[in-house]
N, C-alpha and C positions, 0 to 999 in steps of 0.2 A: 577602506575597502568598499568598492561599489556594491550597493545593496542587492542588485540583480545577480551578481556573482555569488554572494552568500546564499541567497534564496535558491538559486539553481543547484548549488552544491548540496544544500540540505534536502531539496526535493529528490535529487538523484540518490542520496543516501537513504531516504525513506523508501524509494522503490527497491533498492538493494535489500533492505531489511524486511520488506513486505512482499517480496517476490512470490512467496508461497501461497498468497491469496490473490494474486493478480492473474487474470485470464491471459493465457498465452505463455505464462512462465518466463523462462530466460529468453526465449526467442523474442518475446514482446519487449521486455525491459532492456535487453542488450541494444536494440536499435535506438532506444532513447538515450542510453549512455553514450554511444558513439556519436550521435547527432549533436548532443548538447554539451558535452564535456570539453569546453575550450581550455587552453592552457591555464588561464586564470582560475577556472572552475576546478581543474585538477589540483592547482596549488592550494585552493581553499579546502579541498577534500583532505589533503594531508594534515590539516589542522584539526579535523573533526574526529571524534572517537570512531574507530573502525573505518574511517574514511581512506586510510592508506591502503586497506585491502581492496576497496572499490576502485581506487585509482590504478592499482596494479592490474585489476581485472580489465579495466577499460584499455589499458596499454596492451594487454594480451589480445584483446579483441581486435584492436587496430593493427597489430602486427600480424594477425592471422594465426597466432599460436593457439588461441581458443576459438572453436567454432561459434557462430553467432547464436546457436541454440543451446549453448552450454556454459559451464564455468569450471575452472580448475578446482579440484576438490579442496586444495589448501586455502582457497579464497572464499569458500562458502560462508555465508552469514552465520554467526554464532558458532563458528568452528565446525559446522556440519553436524553438531550434536543433535539438533532437532531432527534432521532427516534420519540419523542413525537410530535414534530412540523410537521413532514412529514406525520405521520399516520392520521392526521386530515384533510388532503387535499382531498376533494372529486372530482370525475370526472363525468361530465354529459355523457349522451349517445353519444352525438356528439363528445365529447372529446375522449371517448373510441374508436369510429370509426376512428378518426384522428390518435390516437396513434397506433392502430393495423395496419392501412394502412402504417404508417411511418415505423414501425418495419419490416413489411413484405417486404417492398420495399428497405430496407437499403442495401447499398453496403459498404464493409469494406475498405473504402479509405477516403481521405480527403474530397472529394465532398459529399460522403455519410454522413459524420459527419456534414458537414455544413448544409445539407438539413434537417437532423433530429433535429439539434439544433435550426433551424429556425421555427419549428412548434410551434404554440401558446400553445399547451398542454404541450410541453417540457418547454417553457419559464415560464409557470405557477409556476414551482418549483424553479426558479431562479438558483443560483449557485449550489444547491443541487439536480439538475435534475437527476443525476445518481442514487442517493439514493432514491429519491422520486418515480421515476418510478419503481424501484425494489420493493419498498414497495407496490405500487399499484398493481403490477403483482404477488403478493405472492400466489394468488389462481389460477393462470393461468400458469401452468408449461410449456406449449408449447411456449407461448410468452416469458416466463422468459428465456428459453434456447436461444431464438433468441436475447433477450436483452443482454445476456452475451456477444454475439458477438459485440454488440454496445459498451458495457463497455470495452471490451478487446481492440477494435480498438482505442477508446478514450485514454485509458491508454498508448497504444503504441506510439501514436503521441505526447502525453504529455511528455513521457520519452525521446523521440527523441529530443524535444525542450530543455528539461532540460539538456540533455547530451551535445548537441551542444553549449548551453550557457556556460556550465562549461568549455568546452575545449577552448572557445574563450576568457576566462578570466583567470587571474593569479590564480593558485590554492594554497590555504593556507593548512596548515596541517589539519585544521578542516574540510575544504571542501573535502580533500582527504579521511578523516575518514568517512565522511557522504557518500561519493561515494562508499567506500568499503562496508558500511552497506547496501546500496541499490543495490549492484551488482546482487543479485539473481533476482531482478525485471528486470534489464537491460538485463540479460542473458535470461530471459523468453520472453521479448517483442521485443527487437531490431532485432533478427533474422527474424521477420515478414517482415522486409524491404529488405530481400534478401542480396545480396553482399554488398550494401551500409550499411545496418544495422550491418552486421558482421564486416565490416571495422571500423565502429564507436565503436563497442564493443571492438575490439582489442585495439583501442586508449585509451578507458576507462581503460582497464586492465593494460595498460602501466602506466597510471597515478596512479592507485591503488598500483601497485608494487613499485612505487617510494617512497611510504610512509615508506618502510622498511629502506630507506637510510637516513631518517631524524635523526638528533642527538637525538631527544627525544625517538626514538625507537631502538637505538643501545644498545646492552647489555653493562652493566658497565664493565669497565676495572679494573681488580684487581691491586692495587698498588704494585709496585715492592719493595722488601725488600732491 
């Protein structure tokens, strides 16, 4: 199987699973799905866990059955359980005041993340705090725009840690392929760290390029007559 097809399929599946923390939501990721899902990529998706759901979603988008800013409920990642659980979490007036104050005072750095994650109203949502707060803010566009900065900062620091952990450990062909699939995110977020982020991005690109030199990805040699 062509490595580019495998990598593209895995990257689209990552977008599908992570839509809840991607700016623009379904309207953003659906455009990528339609543009990049070639027949070969769709075939590869059918081999991956939950990939069949994404393949059906892409087919629905292309047929016009599903609007470009939506997804059929039956095809939601994780069976829609995440959205159902989060939507039922209510906030009191005091919690709303705490949340609004925390968002308004947020600074896009590690200390800012630590402060906002320590708020009781944030802890209320557990590990799904990013998704939970986004759902709670659905009717407050001004606060939602500020929350996007929080989510973007969190994602940047998360990817920084993942990248440094990858570079500190021996890389397998599988991890190189996963890194290649995730490169668009690294290229988006790591430059936020300035020179240090660009240096880390350069190191990641070096590891990604090394995948071309592995025996599995070399073109077959025609036998000599």
